[in-house]
Each structure stands twice: as C-alpha cells, then as structure tokens.
C-alpha positions as CSV (number, residue, x, y, z in Angstrom):
1,M,0.0,0.0,0.0
2,P,2.7,2.6,0.8
3,I,4.3,2.1,-2.7
4,I,1.0,2.9,-4.3
5,I,0.7,6.1,-2.3
6,L,4.3,7.0,-3.2
7,I,3.6,6.4,-6.9
8,I,0.4,8.5,-6.8
9,S,2.2,11.3,-5.0
10,F,5.0,11.2,-7.6
11,L,2.5,11.4,-10.5
12,T,0.6,14.2,-8.9
13,I,3.8,16.3,-8.3
14,N,4.9,15.7,-12.0
15,T,1.4,16.8,-13.2
16,I,1.5,20.0,-11.2
17,S,5.0,20.7,-12.4
18,A,4.0,20.1,-16.1
19,D,1.0,22.5,-15.6
20,T,3.2,25.1,-14.0
21,L,5.8,24.8,-16.7
22,A,3.1,25.2,-19.4
23,E,1.8,28.3,-17.7
24,K,5.3,29.8,-17.4
25,I,5.8,29.1,-21.2
26,K,2.5,30.8,-22.0
27,L,3.4,33.9,-19.9
28,Q,6.9,34.0,-21.5
29,N,5.3,33.8,-25.0
30,Q,2.9,36.6,-24.1
31,N,5.8,38.8,-23.0
32,V,7.8,37.9,-26.2
33,V,4.8,38.8,-28.4
34,K,4.3,42.2,-26.6
35,M,8.0,43.1,-26.9
36,A,8.2,42.1,-30.6
37,A,5.0,44.1,-31.4
38,S,6.4,47.1,-29.5
39,G,9.8,46.9,-31.1
40,L,8.6,46.3,-34.6
41,S,6.0,49.1,-34.3
42,E,8.8,51.7,-33.9
43,K,9.7,51.3,-37.6
44,L,6.1,51.7,-38.9
45,P,4.6,52.5,-41.3
46,Q,6.7,50.5,-43.7
47,K,6.0,50.2,-47.4
48,V,6.1,46.5,-48.5
49,D,5.4,47.0,-52.2
50,D,3.5,49.3,-54.5
51,F,0.1,48.3,-53.0
52,T,0.9,47.2,-49.4
53,T,2.0,49.0,-46.3
54,L,2.6,47.5,-42.9
55,V,0.9,50.0,-40.6
56,K,0.6,48.4,-37.2
57,M,1.8,45.6,-35.0
58,R,-0.2,44.2,-32.1
59,A,0.0,41.6,-29.5
60,D,-2.9,39.4,-28.6
61,N,-2.2,36.8,-26.0
62,Q,0.3,34.4,-27.8
63,T,-0.4,35.9,-31.3
64,L,1.7,38.5,-33.0
65,I,-0.6,40.5,-35.4
66,Y,0.7,42.3,-38.4
67,I,-1.8,44.8,-39.9
68,Y,-1.4,45.8,-43.5
69,E,-3.2,48.3,-45.7
70,L,-3.9,47.6,-49.3
71,N,-4.1,50.6,-51.6
72,V,-5.2,49.4,-55.0
73,T,-7.0,52.0,-57.2
74,G,-9.9,50.7,-59.3
75,K,-10.7,47.8,-57.0
76,S,-13.6,47.6,-54.5
77,D,-13.2,46.1,-51.1
78,D,-15.2,43.1,-52.2
79,E,-12.9,42.6,-55.2
80,L,-9.8,42.9,-53.0
81,T,-11.3,40.5,-50.5
82,F,-12.1,37.8,-53.1
83,E,-9.0,38.2,-55.3
84,G,-6.5,39.0,-52.6
85,K,-7.2,36.1,-50.2
86,K,-7.4,33.6,-53.0
87,R,-4.2,34.8,-54.6
88,M,-2.1,35.5,-51.5
89,Q,-3.0,32.8,-49.0
90,K,-0.5,30.2,-50.1
91,P,2.6,32.5,-50.6
92,V,1.9,34.5,-47.5
93,T,1.4,31.3,-45.3
94,T,4.6,29.8,-46.8
95,G,6.5,33.0,-46.1
96,I,5.3,33.2,-42.5
97,C,6.3,29.5,-42.0
98,Q,9.8,30.4,-43.3
99,T,10.4,33.8,-41.7
100,S,8.7,33.2,-38.3
101,K,9.8,29.6,-37.7
102,R,11.3,30.3,-34.3
103,F,8.1,32.1,-33.1
104,L,5.9,29.3,-34.4
105,E,8.0,26.5,-32.9
106,S,7.8,28.2,-29.6
107,G,4.0,28.3,-29.6
108,I,3.6,31.9,-30.8
109,N,1.1,32.3,-33.6
110,I,1.2,34.8,-36.4
111,S,-1.7,36.7,-37.9
112,Y,-1.5,38.9,-41.1
113,R,-4.5,41.1,-41.4
114,Y,-5.2,43.1,-44.6
115,T,-7.3,46.3,-44.5
116,S,-8.4,48.7,-47.1
117,A,-6.4,51.9,-47.2
118,K,-9.6,53.8,-48.3
119,T,-12.2,52.4,-46.0
120,K,-10.1,50.9,-43.2
121,K,-12.3,47.8,-43.4
122,E,-10.6,44.4,-42.8
123,L,-10.5,42.6,-46.1
124,F,-9.0,39.2,-45.1
125,R,-6.6,37.6,-42.7
126,F,-4.2,34.7,-42.5
127,N,-3.8,33.1,-39.1
128,V,-0.8,30.7,-39.0
129,T,0.2,28.3,-36.3
130,K,3.0,25.7,-36.0
131,K,0.5,23.1,-37.1
132,D,-0.1,25.0,-40.4
133,C,3.6,24.9,-41.2
134,I,4.0,21.2,-40.4
135,N,1.1,20.5,-42.8
136,R,3.0,22.3,-45.6
137,Q,6.2,20.2,-45.4
C-alpha cells in the first residue's frame, strides 16, 4: 500500500510541475509577443510593395498580429477580398512559415490582417500556427 501512495504522489507532483511549466511558457510567450510588437512598431509605417504598407503591429495573448493596408486603385473592397485572399493565401502562409519559424516552434502564432487603405475595413486575414507549417512540409 505505501508504494501505491508514493507512486500516486510522484505522478501528482509531476502533473503539477508540467502544468506550472506550461503556464510559465505561456506567460513567457505573451511577453515575447508584446516586446516584438512594440519593437517592430517603432519602424512603422513601412511600405512593402506598390500596394501594401505594414501600418501596425499588435500583441494578442500568444499571437503576433501584423496589420497591412492595401491601396489598390480601381478595386472595390469586395474585389480585393475575393482576389487577394485567393491569390495571396499560399505564398503568405509559406512566407510566414519560413520567416517566423522560431516564433511558431515556440507556440507563438502569427496573424497577417489586410485592411483597405480607403475604408479601413478588414478585407481578409491569414492566421498561422505551428501546425499549419507542419502540414506544408
């Protein structure tokens, strides 16, 4: 009987330690995301190409959010939403998997959100996790 109690005690201690470790990692990731968003925001706005400008960085829990504005003359928000998401999803997700690999492997997620420069309406977004990148290999 004493051995069973000892084994149960050992398993309980290890469970508590694993939960505590997971919580510490979560808090660390939240701090990393806040610091990254703050540091990267100092260099904004930043023109990416003729149509796209990175305008804001935000932290949301364990997600680092990049907010872009699209300025495409002659296209409505609906056209940009339909064409942009369809055309950009694969290359953007692939790019995130390559450039943000360390964040993703640490449990930090990445979100790219595209808004209209004219209306400020969100057009589409790509939320990428470690799992999304594993599925692409």
